[in-house]
C-alpha positions as CSV (number, residue, x, y, z in Angstrom):
1,M,-69.7,15.7,-16.0
2,P,-72.7,13.7,-14.6
3,I,-76.1,15.4,-14.7
4,L,-78.2,14.9,-11.6
5,P,-81.5,13.2,-12.6
6,D,-84.5,15.3,-11.7
7,D,-86.2,12.3,-10.0
8,L,-83.2,11.9,-7.7
9,R,-83.1,15.5,-6.8
10,T,-86.9,15.6,-6.1
11,A,-86.7,12.5,-4.1
12,L,-83.9,13.8,-1.9
13,E,-85.8,17.1,-1.5
14,Q,-89.2,15.6,-0.8
15,G,-89.0,11.8,-0.3
16,Q,-89.6,9.7,2.8
17,I,-86.4,8.9,4.6
18,E,-85.9,5.4,6.1
19,L,-82.9,4.3,8.1
20,Q,-80.9,1.3,6.7
21,G,-77.7,1.3,8.7
22,Q,-74.9,3.2,10.3
23,F,-71.4,4.0,9.0
24,L,-69.2,3.2,12.0
25,L,-66.1,5.1,10.9
26,G,-65.8,8.7,11.8
27,S,-66.5,10.8,14.9
28,N,-70.0,12.0,13.9
29,Y,-73.1,9.9,13.4
30,T,-73.6,9.0,9.8
31,F,-76.3,6.8,8.4
32,L,-77.2,5.0,5.2
33,V,-80.8,5.7,4.3
34,N,-83.3,5.0,1.6
35,V,-85.3,7.9,0.3
36,T,-88.6,7.0,-1.5
37,H,-90.7,9.3,-3.6
38,E,-93.5,8.4,-6.1
39,G,-92.5,4.7,-6.2
40,Q,-88.8,5.2,-6.6
41,T,-86.2,4.6,-4.0
42,F,-82.7,6.0,-3.8
43,P,-79.9,5.4,-1.3
44,A,-78.5,8.5,0.5
45,V,-76.2,9.5,3.3
46,Y,-77.8,11.2,6.3
47,K,-75.9,13.1,9.0
48,P,-78.1,14.5,11.8
49,S,-77.0,17.6,13.5
50,R,-77.7,16.1,16.9
51,G,-75.0,13.4,16.1
52,E,-72.2,15.9,15.7
53,Q,-69.4,15.8,18.3
54,P,-68.8,19.2,19.8
55,L,-65.6,20.9,18.7
56,W,-63.7,23.8,20.3
57,D,-63.1,25.7,17.1
58,F,-66.4,25.2,15.2
59,P,-69.8,26.4,16.3
60,V,-72.1,23.7,17.8
61,A,-74.4,21.9,15.3
62,S,-73.0,23.8,12.3
63,L,-71.3,20.9,10.4
64,A,-74.3,19.8,8.4
65,G,-74.8,23.3,7.1
66,R,-71.2,23.5,6.1
67,E,-71.6,20.4,4.1
68,V,-74.4,22.1,2.2
69,A,-72.3,25.3,1.8
70,A,-69.4,23.1,0.3
71,Y,-71.8,21.7,-2.2
72,R,-73.0,25.1,-3.2
73,V,-69.5,26.4,-3.6
74,S,-68.4,23.4,-5.7
75,E,-71.4,24.0,-8.0
76,A,-70.7,27.7,-8.3
77,L,-67.2,26.8,-9.4
78,G,-68.5,24.4,-11.9
79,F,-66.4,21.6,-10.4
80,Q,-69.3,19.2,-9.6
81,L,-67.0,17.5,-7.1
82,I,-69.5,17.0,-4.3
83,P,-72.6,14.8,-4.5
84,F,-75.9,16.6,-4.4
85,T,-76.3,17.8,-0.8
86,L,-79.1,19.6,1.1
87,L,-80.6,20.0,4.6
88,R,-83.7,18.2,5.6
89,D,-85.6,19.1,8.8
90,D,-87.5,15.9,8.9
91,G,-84.8,13.2,9.2
92,P,-85.2,10.2,11.5
93,F,-83.1,11.9,14.1
94,G,-84.1,15.4,13.3
95,P,-82.6,18.1,11.1
96,G,-79.4,17.1,9.2
97,M,-77.5,16.8,6.0
98,L,-78.9,14.5,3.2
99,Q,-76.5,13.6,0.4
100,Q,-76.6,11.6,-2.8
101,Y,-75.0,8.2,-2.3
102,I,-72.1,7.4,-4.5
103,D,-71.3,3.8,-5.4
104,Y,-67.5,3.4,-5.1
105,N,-64.8,1.0,-4.0
106,P,-63.8,2.0,-0.5
107,E,-60.4,0.4,-1.0
108,Y,-59.7,2.7,-3.9
109,H,-58.9,6.2,-2.6
110,Y,-56.1,8.8,-2.6
111,F,-53.5,6.4,-1.2
112,S,-54.2,3.7,-3.7
113,F,-55.1,5.9,-6.7
114,K,-53.4,5.2,-10.0
115,P,-51.3,8.1,-11.3
116,A,-53.9,9.1,-13.8
117,D,-56.5,9.6,-11.0
118,R,-53.9,11.4,-8.8
119,A,-53.5,13.8,-11.7
120,R,-57.2,14.6,-11.6
121,L,-57.0,16.1,-8.1
122,Q,-56.2,19.7,-9.0
123,P,-59.8,20.9,-8.6
124,V,-60.0,19.1,-5.2
125,A,-56.8,21.0,-4.2
126,V,-58.2,24.3,-5.4
127,F,-61.6,23.7,-3.7
128,D,-59.9,22.8,-0.4
129,L,-57.8,26.0,-0.5
130,L,-61.0,28.0,-1.0
131,A,-63.0,26.2,1.5
132,N,-60.2,26.0,4.0
133,N,-60.8,22.3,4.5
134,A,-59.5,21.2,7.9
135,D,-60.0,17.5,7.2
136,R,-59.2,16.3,3.7
137,K,-58.4,12.6,4.4
138,G,-57.4,10.1,1.7
139,G,-60.7,8.3,2.0
140,H,-62.6,11.5,1.3
141,V,-61.8,11.4,-2.5
142,L,-63.4,8.6,-4.4
143,V,-64.2,7.5,-7.9
144,E,-67.8,6.4,-8.8
145,K,-67.8,2.8,-10.2
146,R,-70.0,3.3,-13.2
147,T,-69.1,6.8,-14.5
148,R,-65.5,7.1,-13.1
149,H,-66.4,10.6,-12.0
150,L,-64.2,11.9,-9.2
151,Y,-66.1,13.0,-6.1
152,A,-65.1,14.5,-2.7
153,I,-67.1,14.0,0.5
154,D,-67.1,15.0,4.2
155,H,-66.9,18.8,4.3
156,G,-68.2,19.5,7.8
157,L,-64.9,21.1,8.8
158,C,-64.7,23.8,6.2
159,F,-65.0,27.6,5.9
160,H,-63.4,28.5,9.3
161,E,-62.2,32.1,9.2
162,D,-58.8,31.1,10.6
163,D,-56.3,29.2,8.5
164,K,-57.0,25.5,9.2
165,L,-56.1,23.7,5.9
166,R,-55.2,20.1,6.7
167,T,-55.1,17.8,3.7
168,V,-53.2,14.8,2.3
169,V,-53.3,16.4,-1.2
170,W,-50.1,18.4,-1.4
171,D,-49.1,16.8,-4.7
172,F,-49.1,20.1,-6.6
173,A,-47.1,22.3,-4.2
174,G,-45.2,24.9,-6.1
175,Q,-47.0,24.4,-9.4
176,A,-49.0,27.1,-11.1
177,I,-52.7,26.7,-10.9
178,Q,-54.2,26.0,-14.3
179,S,-55.9,28.9,-16.1
180,E,-59.3,27.1,-16.3
181,L,-59.3,26.6,-12.6
182,L,-58.4,30.3,-12.0
183,A,-61.3,31.3,-14.3
184,A,-63.6,29.2,-12.1
185,V,-62.2,30.9,-9.0
186,A,-62.8,34.4,-10.6
187,A,-66.3,33.4,-11.4
188,L,-67.0,32.3,-7.9
189,R,-65.4,35.5,-6.5
190,S,-67.8,37.6,-8.6
191,Q,-70.7,35.9,-6.9
192,L,-69.6,36.5,-3.4
193,G,-70.1,40.2,-3.2
194,G,-73.1,42.3,-2.2
195,T,-76.5,40.7,-2.2
196,S,-75.8,38.0,-4.8
197,E,-78.0,34.8,-4.7
198,L,-75.0,32.7,-3.8
199,R,-74.0,34.9,-0.9
200,R,-77.5,34.9,0.4
201,D,-77.6,31.1,0.1
202,L,-74.2,30.7,1.9
203,A,-75.3,33.2,4.6
204,A,-77.8,30.6,5.9
205,F,-74.9,28.3,6.9
206,L,-71.8,30.6,7.4
207,S,-71.1,33.7,9.4
208,R,-70.4,37.1,7.8
209,R,-66.8,36.8,8.9
210,E,-66.5,33.3,7.3
211,L,-68.0,34.6,4.1
212,T,-65.5,37.5,4.1
213,A,-62.6,35.0,4.7
214,L,-63.9,32.9,1.8
215,A,-63.8,35.9,-0.5
216,A,-60.3,36.8,0.8
217,R,-59.0,33.3,0.0
218,A,-60.3,33.6,-3.5
219,D,-58.6,37.0,-3.9
220,H,-55.3,35.5,-2.6
221,L,-55.5,32.6,-5.1
222,L,-56.1,35.0,-8.0
223,A,-53.2,37.2,-6.9
224,E,-50.8,34.3,-6.2
225,P,-52.0,31.5,-8.5
226,V,-49.6,28.8,-7.2
227,Y,-50.4,25.7,-5.1
228,P,-48.9,26.3,-1.7
229,A,-46.5,24.0,0.2
230,P,-47.5,22.5,3.5
231,P,-47.0,25.0,6.3
232,S,-44.2,24.3,8.8
233,D,-45.7,26.3,11.7
234,R,-48.8,24.1,12.3
235,R,-50.2,20.6,11.6
236,A,-50.8,20.4,7.8
237,Y,-52.1,16.8,7.6
238,P,-55.3,15.3,9.0
239,Y,-55.3,12.5,11.5
240,P,-55.9,9.8,10.7
241,P,-54.8,10.4,7.1
242,V,-57.4,7.9,5.7
């Protein structure tokens, strides 16, 4: 698994943010930025809270924080699926999410993956079950060009207390969840109770009911360790799928 360089982490935490351009796909404002610190410059992705489109089922201006919560949960699981993500109050358009930029081929995603890369998606499926991801599009899973590490992005629509899972990754339906993934879920669950550091961190971005629902989803996976099939009583796939 890749190790985040200390200079990159420090730059994203403390560096000066400069706009470079806007990603035009997607309903929320998303920008490519350069972050400069002590003579080094790194590309990053910036999503200002003021650029979020209001949604009827998610609290206003909460998506950036959910992106950070998703990163924290992925790290607690040991999956390292999500690029380093944090909140910055001093972005060009105000507070927002700042995320490590991943160099990848945008034409190579879930719908064009080779079988070997499709087979690497079990941790993504488990993460989405836990996070209750309502928008796992095919373009949200990508492979870094240099390291071939698998990453997942765009997690603003996660952690709702109601069942909202919408994903294109139903490949493993009916299969048993691997023991090493269940061990990771159990380790996460042990960190979600009481006054743990992880729970305190997540409480900055999620409501108490959402944290309770996250713990309940972990309990359910541990009690019934099987990848579910798409539900038939509601929409199970995101739109558009890519």
